[in-house]
Structures are given as C-alpha cells and as structure tokens.
Wavefront OBJ file of the C-alpha trace (Angstrom):
o trace
v 0.199 0.063 0.255
v 2.744 2.283 0.869
v 6.758 2.213 1.131
v 9.406 4.764 1.492
v 12.428 5.260 3.408
v 11.033 5.174 6.640
v 8.026 2.604 6.801
v 6.186 0.007 4.887
v 2.285 -0.448 4.903
v 1.174 -3.812 3.995
v -2.317 -5.204 4.500
v -2.069 -8.591 4.635
v -5.275 -11.100 4.216
v -5.655 -14.532 5.609
v -7.614 -17.476 5.016
v -9.932 -19.347 7.768
v -6.999 -21.486 9.790
v -4.198 -20.225 8.016
v -0.896 -19.856 10.276
v 2.811 -18.434 9.187
v 5.815 -20.040 11.081
v 7.420 -17.918 13.761
v 9.633 -15.624 12.448
v 11.112 -12.413 12.981
v 11.190 -9.053 11.261
v 14.611 -6.900 11.229
v 12.334 -3.849 12.050
v 9.622 -2.483 14.931
v 6.131 -3.599 13.580
v 2.777 -2.069 14.502
v -0.243 -4.123 13.045
v -3.517 -3.059 13.295
v -6.899 -5.096 13.173
v -9.267 -4.546 10.654
v -11.856 -7.733 10.708
v -13.553 -8.557 13.949
v -12.172 -12.364 14.628
v -10.747 -14.406 17.669
v -6.775 -14.797 17.186
v -3.739 -16.119 18.577
v -0.760 -14.097 19.118
v 2.621 -15.030 19.571
v 4.652 -11.574 20.320
v 7.927 -12.402 21.603
v 7.278 -14.192 24.931
v 4.132 -13.575 25.518
v 1.161 -15.738 23.663
v -2.676 -14.540 23.651
v -5.958 -15.943 22.571
v -8.809 -13.215 22.465
v -11.473 -11.630 20.586
v -10.207 -8.557 19.154
v -12.128 -5.951 17.100
v -11.459 -3.742 14.632
v -8.822 -1.352 15.664
v -6.808 -3.383 17.865
v -3.114 -2.394 17.506
v -0.299 -4.836 18.395
v 3.430 -3.879 18.772
v 6.210 -6.205 17.952
v 9.924 -4.944 18.635
v 12.389 -5.639 16.009
v 13.826 -9.133 16.023
v 10.867 -10.418 18.371
v 9.677 -14.238 17.581
v 6.096 -13.703 16.388
v 3.484 -15.501 14.600
v 0.842 -13.684 13.150
v -3.153 -14.102 14.381
v -4.298 -17.470 13.335
v -7.496 -16.452 12.099
v -10.671 -18.977 13.277
v -13.778 -19.354 11.021
v -13.722 -16.650 8.457
v -10.891 -14.509 6.293
v -8.580 -12.014 8.298
v -7.207 -8.796 7.632
v -4.503 -6.850 9.198
v -2.570 -3.439 8.564
v 1.314 -4.157 8.877
v 2.953 -1.576 9.474
v 6.808 -1.462 9.555
v 8.951 1.183 10.909
v 12.410 1.090 9.026
v 15.580 2.933 10.814
l 1 2 3 4 5 6 7 8 9 10 11 12 13 14 15 16 17 18 19 20 21 22 23 24 25 26 27 28 29 30 31 32 33 34 35 36 37 38 39 40 41 42 43 44 45 46 47 48 49 50 51 52 53 54 55 56 57 58 59 60 61 62 63 64 65 66 67 68 69 70 71 72 73 74 75 76 77 78 79 80 81 82 83 84 85
C-alpha cells in the first residue's frame, strides 16, 4: 500500500485457519486489526488468545519472535506497518 525510506504499510489477508511459522522481522512492526475475529498472537515470549475488534493494535519489537494472528472461521485482515530505521 505504501513504501518509502521510513516505513512500509501492507494489508495482509489470511484465509480461515491459515498459519505462518514463527519468524522475526529486522524492524519494529505495528499491526492494526481490520476484521473482527478471535485470534491467537505470539509476540516475543507472550502468547494470547482473545477476541479482537477492528482497530486493535499490536506492537512487535525488532527481532522479537512472532507469529501473526491465526483466524478461526473467516478470512482475517490486518494492516502491517514496518518502521524502518
């Protein structure tokens, strides 16, 4: 959606039940939930499962292990904002 020297903004759509492996990003990352959904989030050593409404924000520090939300019954969308240094 947007990319320059300071930041990158990407809209991510996950299919129902989709999972990504645990991974790390070289930069800080802010995600903003677009779809209402119950999700499981791994962010560093913290793991949570909760109902999230549109607008819910999550911060991941650079190099923290993370796994994006795992949607349950419907497609799930987030905005992913990478903060470049």
